[in-house]
C-alpha positions in Angstrom: 0.8 3.9 12.5 -2.0 1.3 10.6 -4.6 2.9 12.7 -3.7 6.5 11.5 -3.4 5.2 7.8 -0.1 7.2 7.7 2.1 5.7 4.8 5.3 7.7 6.3 4.8 6.3 9.6 4.6 2.6 8.2 7.9 3.2 6.5 9.4 4.7 9.7 8.4 1.8 11.2 9.8 -0.5 8.8 13.3 1.2 9.2 13.4 0.8 13.1 12.1 -2.9 12.4 15.0 -3.4 10.0 17.4 -2.2 12.9 15.7 -4.7 15.3 16.2 -7.5 12.8 20.0 -6.8 12.3 20.0 -7.9 16.2 17.7 -11.0 16.2 16.2 -12.0 12.5 14.7 -15.2 14.0 13.0 -13.3 16.6 8.9 -14.3 16.4 8.0 -11.1 17.2 10.3 -9.4 14.5 9.0 -11.9 12.0 5.2 -11.1 12.7 5.7 -7.4 12.6 7.4 -7.8 9.4 4.8 -9.8 7.9 2.2 -7.0 9.2 3.9 -4.2 7.7 4.7 -5.9 4.2 1.0 -6.3 3.8 0.4 -2.9 4.9 3.1 -1.6 2.2 1.8 -3.7 -0.5 -0.2 -1.0 -2.4 2.4 1.5 -1.4 4.9 3.0 -3.9 8.3 3.2 -1.9 10.7 5.8 -3.5 13.5 4.1 -1.5 13.2 1.1 -3.6 14.5 3.0 -6.8 12.2 1.3 -8.9 9.0 1.3 -6.9 6.3 -1.4 -7.3 3.0 -1.2 -5.8 0.2 -4.2 -5.7 -3.1 -2.4 -5.7 -5.2 -5.3 -6.1 -5.0 -9.1 -6.3 -7.3 -11.8 -7.8 -6.9 -15.5 -7.1 -8.1 -18.5 -9.4 -7.5 -22.0 -9.6 -4.3 -22.0 -11.7 -3.3 -18.1 -11.6 -3.0 -15.1 -9.6 -3.9 -11.8 -11.2 -2.3 -8.4 -9.8 -2.9 -5.0 -10.8 0.5 -3.5 -10.4 1.6 0.0 -10.4 5.3 1.0 -11.2 7.4 4.2 -10.7 10.8 4.8 -11.5 12.7 7.1 -8.9 16.2 5.9 -10.4 18.5 8.6 -12.5 18.5 6.1 -15.5 15.8 5.1 -17.6 14.3 1.6 -17.0 12.7 -0.7 -19.7 9.8 -2.7 -18.2 9.4 -6.0 -19.8 6.2 -7.6 -18.3 8.1 -11.4 -18.8 10.9 -10.3 -16.4 8.5 -10.4 -13.5 7.9 -13.5 -11.6 6.5 -14.5 -8.0 8.5 -16.3 -5.4 6.9 -18.8 -2.8 8.2 -19.6 0.8 10.3 -22.1 -0.6 12.1 -20.2 -2.9 10.1 -21.5 -6.1 9.6 -19.0 -8.9 6.2 -18.6 -11.0 6.4 -16.9 -14.5 3.7 -15.2 -16.3 0.3 -17.2 -17.1 0.8 -16.4 -20.9 -2.7 -17.8 -22.0 -4.2 -15.7 -19.2 -2.4 -12.4 -20.2 -3.4 -13.1 -24.0 -7.3 -13.9 -22.9 -6.9 -10.6 -20.7 -5.7 -8.4 -23.6 -8.2 -9.9 -26.0 -11.1 -8.8 -23.7 -9.8 -5.4 -23.4 -8.3 -5.6 -19.8 -5.4 -3.2 -19.2 -2.4 -5.5 -19.1 1.0 -4.2 -18.2 2.9 -3.6 -21.5 6.6 -2.9 -22.4 7.8 0.5 -21.9 10.3 2.7 -20.8 10.3 4.6 -17.8 12.1 7.8 -17.5 12.0 11.4 -16.1 9.5 12.3 -18.6 7.5 9.1 -18.2 8.1 7.7 -14.7 5.1 5.7 -14.1 2.9 2.9 -15.8 0.3 0.5 -14.4 -1.6 -2.8 -15.6 -2.3 -6.3 -14.7 -0.2 -9.2 -14.7 -1.4 -12.8 -14.4 1.1 -15.5 -12.9 0.7 -19.2 -13.2 0.7 -20.0 -9.5 -1.7 -22.6 -7.9 -4.2 -21.2 -5.4 -2.9 -23.1 -2.6 0.7 -21.5 -2.7 1.4 -18.5 -0.7 3.4 -15.8 -2.3 6.3 -14.5 -0.6 7.4 -11.6 -2.9 7.2 -10.5 -6.4 10.4 -9.7 -8.3 11.4 -7.8 -11.3 14.7 -8.9 -13.0 17.0 -7.5 -15.7 19.6 -9.9 -17.4 18.9 -12.5 -15.0 19.6 -10.3 -11.9 16.9 -9.2 -9.4 16.9 -5.7 -9.2 13.6 -5.1 -7.1 11.2 -7.1 -4.7 7.6 -6.5 -3.3 7.0 -8.5 -0.3 3.5 -9.9 0.1 4.0 -11.0 3.6 
């Protein structure tokens, strides 16, 4: 599917892989294919998620990770996006919030940072930069968005 660069085939492959994982989630081949698919789907807005996230670019620095994030609301109800509700999670389950000083600096120099806004049927899409306080040596498992402390969507990096 990746050789053809067809997103629809990658989504179908993910569906089959999820079924295979139901039988043996610890199988090394299933884990490897899952990581490969997650990396391939990172820049894809997936309507199945309801609130779809796509990471279109990443830039690492010593004390933070910048990502360019696109968000689209496929839900019936409007969703208010608050940048401070995003966080990264590493493979040990540790959470990393926004790097507030870096966000302020990016905004000051005119970068398009993700701002608070409402996504609804009339305005379903937004994008912008987020910077997270995470050391360069830490591998990211996924990006999450929560509302009232409840995680509502994840975007896996690997």
